[in-house]
C-alpha positions as CSV (number, residue, x, y, z in Angstrom):
1,X,0.0,0.0,0.0
2,X,1.0,3.6,-0.5
3,X,2.1,5.7,2.5
4,X,-0.1,8.8,2.7
5,X,1.8,10.4,5.5
6,X,3.6,13.6,4.7
7,X,7.3,13.4,3.8
8,X,9.8,15.8,5.4
9,X,10.3,18.9,3.3
10,X,7.1,18.4,1.2
11,X,5.2,21.6,0.9
12,X,8.0,23.8,2.2
13,X,9.3,26.7,0.1
14,X,12.9,26.4,-1.0
15,X,14.7,29.6,-1.9
16,X,15.8,30.0,-5.4
17,X,19.5,29.5,-6.1
18,X,21.4,32.6,-5.3
19,X,18.6,34.1,-3.1
20,X,18.9,34.1,0.6
21,X,16.1,32.7,2.6
22,X,13.7,35.1,4.3
23,X,13.8,35.8,8.0
24,X,10.3,37.2,8.0
25,X,7.3,34.8,8.0
26,X,5.5,34.0,4.8
27,X,2.4,36.1,4.3
28,X,-0.9,34.7,5.3
29,X,-4.4,35.8,4.9
30,X,-4.0,38.0,8.0
31,X,-1.9,40.5,5.9
32,X,-5.3,41.8,4.9
33,X,-5.7,43.2,8.4
34,X,-2.6,45.3,7.9
35,X,-3.8,46.5,4.6
36,X,-7.2,47.3,6.1
37,X,-5.4,49.1,9.0
38,X,-3.4,51.2,6.5
39,X,-6.5,52.1,4.5
40,X,-8.4,52.9,7.7
41,X,-5.5,55.2,8.8
42,X,-5.7,57.1,5.5
43,X,-9.5,57.3,5.9
44,X,-9.3,58.4,9.5
45,X,-6.7,61.0,8.6
46,X,-8.9,62.4,5.9
47,X,-11.9,62.5,8.3
48,X,-9.8,64.4,10.8
49,X,-8.9,66.9,8.0
50,X,-12.6,67.2,7.1
51,X,-13.5,67.7,10.7
52,X,-10.8,70.4,11.0
53,X,-12.2,72.3,8.0
54,X,-15.7,72.2,9.4
55,X,-14.3,73.6,12.7
56,X,-12.6,76.4,10.8
57,X,-15.4,77.4,8.5
58,X,-18.6,76.5,10.3
59,X,-18.1,76.3,14.0
60,X,-21.9,76.6,14.6
61,X,-22.1,73.0,13.3
62,X,-21.0,71.5,16.5
63,X,-23.3,70.7,19.5
64,X,-21.5,72.7,22.2
65,X,-19.7,76.0,22.4
66,X,-16.0,75.9,22.5
67,X,-16.0,76.5,26.2
68,X,-17.7,73.1,26.6
69,X,-14.8,71.2,25.2
70,X,-12.4,69.2,27.3
71,X,-9.6,71.3,26.0
72,X,-10.1,75.1,26.3
73,X,-9.4,76.2,22.7
74,X,-11.6,77.9,20.2
75,X,-12.8,76.1,17.2
76,X,-10.4,77.9,14.9
77,X,-7.4,76.5,16.9
78,X,-9.1,73.2,17.2
79,X,-9.6,73.1,13.4
80,X,-5.9,73.5,12.8
81,X,-5.1,70.8,15.3
82,X,-7.5,68.4,13.5
83,X,-6.0,69.3,10.1
84,X,-2.4,68.7,11.2
85,X,-3.3,65.5,13.1
86,X,-5.3,64.3,10.1
87,X,-2.3,64.8,7.8
88,X,0.0,63.0,10.2
89,X,-2.5,60.1,10.5
90,X,-2.9,59.8,6.7
91,X,0.8,60.0,6.1
92,X,1.4,57.2,8.7
93,X,-1.2,55.1,7.0
94,X,0.7,55.4,3.7
95,X,3.9,54.4,5.5
96,X,2.1,51.4,7.0
97,X,1.8,49.9,3.6
98,X,5.5,49.2,3.6
99,X,5.2,46.9,6.6
100,X,8.4,48.4,8.2
101,X,8.7,48.1,12.0
102,X,9.1,51.9,12.4
103,X,5.9,52.5,10.4
104,X,4.0,50.0,12.7
105,X,5.3,51.6,15.8
106,X,4.5,55.1,14.6
107,X,1.0,53.9,13.5
108,X,0.2,52.6,17.0
109,X,1.5,55.9,18.6
110,X,-0.5,58.1,16.1
111,X,-3.6,56.0,16.5
112,X,-3.3,56.4,20.3
113,X,-2.9,60.1,19.8
114,X,-5.9,60.2,17.5
115,X,-7.9,58.4,20.3
116,X,-7.0,61.2,22.7
117,X,-7.8,63.9,20.2
118,X,-11.2,62.4,19.5
119,X,-11.9,61.8,23.2
120,X,-11.2,65.5,24.0
121,X,-13.6,66.5,21.1
122,X,-16.3,64.1,22.3
123,X,-18.6,66.8,23.7
124,X,-18.8,68.7,20.4
125,X,-19.8,65.7,18.2
126,X,-20.1,62.5,20.2
127,X,-21.2,60.0,17.5
128,X,-18.4,61.1,15.1
129,X,-15.7,61.0,17.8
130,X,-16.9,57.6,19.1
131,X,-16.8,56.2,15.5
132,X,-13.2,57.4,15.0
133,X,-12.1,56.0,18.3
134,X,-13.4,52.6,17.2
135,X,-11.5,52.9,13.9
136,X,-8.4,53.8,15.8
137,X,-8.7,50.7,18.0
138,X,-9.0,48.5,14.9
139,X,-5.9,50.2,13.4
140,X,-3.9,49.4,16.6
141,X,-5.0,45.8,16.4
142,X,-4.1,45.5,12.8
143,X,-0.7,47.1,13.2
144,X,0.3,45.1,16.2
145,X,-0.9,41.6,15.5
146,X,0.1,40.8,11.9
147,X,2.2,43.7,10.8
148,X,5.4,41.8,10.4
149,X,4.0,39.7,7.6
150,X,3.5,42.8,5.5
151,X,7.2,43.0,4.9
152,X,7.3,39.8,2.8
153,X,4.5,40.9,0.5
């Protein structure tokens, strides 16, 4: 009868002659989380920029006066903070596509900073801020769990 057990070395990838073997793990389906996290970072960054422009040009749109915010700053100043933070978040999202370790570390730090920014803006627009906080938590998960696999893609 034929032995159906697996032979050693069957199904493993052998590097091509002249190419060194990789030290990073082979990509799995979980790389999609990192791509999703990078896309979400770009999206969250653009949403921050949009929120900043609304604060600059139509501060009556928000639910509370600027004195009701956690941080005592007028909406013009807050709009510039949101625009700058949004550009940093979007830029980090683009860098996250590379899968580099520094990009993942910066992505986690920027997502944490984005959570703090949205938490301090919670009184002005609670649903929007809560939604962005959830997106930032997903970004942190994606960057920390399977980010290393992105390097081999």
